[in-house]
Backbone bond lengths (Angstrom), bond angles and torsions (degrees), N, CA, C in turn:
res aa  C-N    CA-C-N  psi(-1)  N-CA   C-N-CA  omega(-1)  CA-C   N-CA-C  phi
1 M - - - 1.436 - - 1.527 108.37 -
2 A 1.302 116.00 126.67 1.462 121.78 -179.57 1.529 110.30 -85.40
3 L 1.308 115.06 168.80 1.456 120.49 177.03 1.524 109.31 -70.13
4 S 1.312 116.47 145.28 1.454 119.37 178.02 1.527 109.78 -74.37
5 K 1.313 115.73 159.77 1.465 120.37 -179.26 1.516 111.57 -64.29
6 D 1.321 116.43 -34.94 1.463 120.10 179.19 1.524 111.40 -65.86
7 T 1.333 115.72 -44.10 1.463 120.27 178.91 1.521 110.55 -62.90
8 T 1.320 116.08 -45.38 1.456 120.75 -179.92 1.521 110.75 -61.98
9 A 1.314 116.85 -45.38 1.465 120.68 -178.82 1.525 111.31 -63.54
10 S 1.322 117.07 -40.14 1.462 118.94 -179.78 1.522 111.53 -67.72
11 L 1.337 117.54 -39.03 1.463 120.05 178.26 1.526 111.65 -68.17
12 V 1.332 116.71 -38.73 1.461 120.41 179.18 1.522 109.99 -65.26
13 S 1.323 117.18 -42.88 1.463 119.18 -179.25 1.524 111.69 -69.83
14 K 1.339 117.08 -30.49 1.463 120.04 -179.26 1.529 112.19 -75.60
15 F 1.330 117.43 -43.99 1.462 120.68 -173.28 1.527 113.78 -101.33
16 G 1.322 118.56 -15.08 1.452 121.18 -178.51 1.511 112.70 -93.24
17 A 1.332 115.63 170.24 1.458 120.81 178.23 1.532 110.76 -72.84
18 N 1.346 116.27 -33.60 1.463 121.37 176.39 1.528 108.53 -147.94
19 A 1.318 116.44 -174.06 1.462 120.66 -174.49 1.524 113.81 -70.91
20 K 1.332 117.93 -16.64 1.466 120.88 -178.00 1.526 112.59 -110.47
21 D 1.312 117.84 13.32 1.466 122.85 -176.32 1.527 110.43 -88.36
22 T 1.329 117.04 64.98 1.460 120.73 -176.94 1.519 112.98 -82.80
23 G 1.302 119.13 -13.51 1.461 121.54 -178.34 1.515 113.81 -87.25
24 N 1.306 117.08 -7.54 1.461 121.32 -179.59 1.524 109.49 -62.04
25 T 1.322 116.56 140.07 1.451 121.38 -178.35 1.520 111.73 -59.59
26 K 1.324 116.79 -41.25 1.464 120.45 179.68 1.530 110.98 -61.90
27 V 1.311 116.56 -41.60 1.464 120.86 -179.67 1.524 110.05 -65.00
28 Q 1.328 116.79 -44.71 1.456 120.36 -179.06 1.526 111.37 -62.26
29 I 1.327 116.52 -41.51 1.468 120.01 179.02 1.520 110.45 -65.96
30 A 1.328 117.40 -40.87 1.465 120.84 178.92 1.529 110.70 -63.78
31 L 1.320 117.48 -41.67 1.461 120.68 178.48 1.526 111.36 -65.13
32 M 1.332 116.34 -40.95 1.463 119.55 177.96 1.523 110.96 -64.87
33 T 1.322 117.31 -37.96 1.455 121.16 179.23 1.526 110.58 -63.14
34 E 1.311 116.94 -42.65 1.466 120.43 178.66 1.530 110.15 -65.38
35 R 1.317 117.23 -40.02 1.466 121.65 178.33 1.529 110.40 -64.53
36 I 1.332 116.79 -39.51 1.465 121.16 178.09 1.524 110.43 -62.83
37 K 1.319 117.20 -40.18 1.472 120.53 178.25 1.524 110.65 -61.34
38 Q 1.325 116.38 -43.50 1.463 119.91 179.99 1.523 111.23 -65.73
39 L 1.340 116.60 -45.67 1.459 119.96 -178.46 1.524 111.42 -66.33
40 T 1.323 117.48 -35.35 1.460 120.74 178.27 1.519 110.61 -62.80
41 A 1.323 116.83 -43.66 1.457 120.50 177.94 1.528 110.68 -62.96
42 H 1.327 116.88 -39.70 1.462 121.00 -179.98 1.527 110.92 -66.00
43 V 1.332 116.69 -44.19 1.464 120.43 -177.90 1.531 110.90 -67.44
44 K 1.333 117.29 -33.27 1.470 119.37 175.80 1.523 111.17 -66.64
45 Q 1.325 116.77 -36.39 1.461 120.51 -179.40 1.530 111.67 -76.32
46 F 1.338 116.79 -35.80 1.467 121.90 -177.80 1.531 109.43 -125.12
47 P 1.337 118.29 80.00 1.464 120.77 -174.00 1.532 114.65 -66.42
48 K 1.316 118.13 -19.93 1.464 119.69 -179.37 1.528 113.05 -88.43
49 D 1.304 118.15 -0.06 1.460 122.43 179.17 1.528 108.83 -80.60
50 T 1.328 115.94 86.77 1.467 120.31 -174.75 1.524 111.92 -71.56
51 G 1.311 117.17 -27.01 1.463 119.83 177.84 1.515 111.69 -65.46
52 A 1.311 116.15 -42.18 1.456 120.40 177.65 1.525 110.77 -67.15
53 N 1.318 116.21 -37.05 1.467 120.13 178.68 1.528 110.47 -64.87
54 R 1.321 116.45 -41.12 1.462 120.26 178.03 1.528 110.52 -65.46
55 G 1.327 116.94 -41.70 1.455 120.64 176.95 1.514 111.87 -61.85
56 L 1.325 116.41 -39.32 1.463 121.05 177.42 1.520 110.72 -61.40
57 L 1.320 116.57 -45.49 1.464 120.06 -179.90 1.529 111.82 -64.94
58 K 1.333 117.14 -35.22 1.464 120.23 177.58 1.522 111.47 -65.41
59 V 1.328 116.54 -43.73 1.466 120.46 -179.45 1.524 110.22 -66.90
60 I 1.332 117.01 -37.90 1.466 120.48 177.34 1.524 110.28 -62.23
61 G 1.326 117.15 -42.02 1.462 121.04 178.26 1.524 112.26 -64.39
62 Q 1.324 116.50 -40.49 1.467 120.05 178.09 1.516 111.04 -64.42
63 R 1.338 116.25 -42.48 1.464 119.29 179.12 1.517 110.99 -65.42
64 R 1.322 116.65 -38.25 1.464 120.43 178.60 1.523 110.69 -60.54
65 K 1.322 116.92 -42.30 1.472 120.90 178.43 1.519 111.29 -65.10
66 M 1.329 116.32 -42.22 1.463 119.87 179.59 1.530 111.18 -64.88
67 L 1.330 116.66 -40.37 1.460 120.12 178.42 1.531 110.93 -65.90
68 K 1.314 116.47 -38.19 1.466 120.39 177.86 1.525 110.59 -63.95
69 Y 1.333 116.31 -42.01 1.463 120.90 177.25 1.525 110.56 -62.65
70 M 1.317 116.64 -46.10 1.464 120.40 -177.91 1.524 111.06 -65.31
71 K 1.330 116.49 -36.91 1.465 120.22 178.70 1.523 111.00 -63.30
72 S 1.322 116.62 -36.14 1.458 119.39 -178.86 1.528 112.86 -79.05
73 T 1.325 118.47 -24.10 1.461 120.62 -177.22 1.520 113.93 -100.41
74 D 1.349 117.44 -36.62 1.461 121.32 -175.37 1.528 108.67 -142.12
75 L 1.328 115.98 83.94 1.464 120.64 -173.84 1.522 112.46 -63.90
76 E 1.329 117.89 -43.37 1.462 120.23 -178.44 1.530 110.90 -67.06
77 G 1.324 117.36 -41.38 1.460 120.94 176.32 1.523 111.52 -63.82
78 Y 1.323 116.13 -36.33 1.464 122.28 177.10 1.528 110.16 -61.62
79 R 1.325 116.53 -47.72 1.466 120.46 -179.20 1.529 111.48 -63.78
80 Q 1.319 116.03 -39.41 1.465 120.07 179.04 1.531 110.95 -66.15
81 L 1.334 116.66 -42.26 1.464 121.00 -179.81 1.523 111.21 -64.51
82 I 1.330 116.73 -41.97 1.462 121.15 178.61 1.534 110.05 -59.19
83 K 1.332 115.35 -41.45 1.462 120.15 -179.59 1.523 111.22 -67.46
84 E 1.342 117.10 -42.64 1.466 120.67 -178.44 1.520 112.67 -67.53
85 L 1.338 116.35 -37.30 1.458 119.96 -178.20 1.523 112.67 -84.36
86 G 1.313 117.13 -13.70 1.456 120.34 179.48 1.517 113.34 76.84
87 L 1.320 117.00 32.83 1.459 121.43 178.11 1.524 109.47 -94.66
88 R 1.311 116.89 155.47 1.477 123.05 176.31 1.516 112.56 51.16
89 K 1.276 116.91 72.05 1.459 122.37 -175.25 1.469 113.00 -69.62
């Protein structure tokens, strides 16, 4: 199940510079985080769905790479994003 258009639009407007700024690193990480939340709930409900589990692990790996990139380029923005998304408590 993909993200709804409303969810995507709200995340883009919150983390992007404008409503069409979908390429921004912050926006991409926020979208991946929301997708991870959905996939995690699905995998908990259907533990034998190995395809969904593999997809979850792929998205987690992509987000990890994006966070690593952001940490190396914009440390203060990285710290702010981590706080807003509630990652790494």
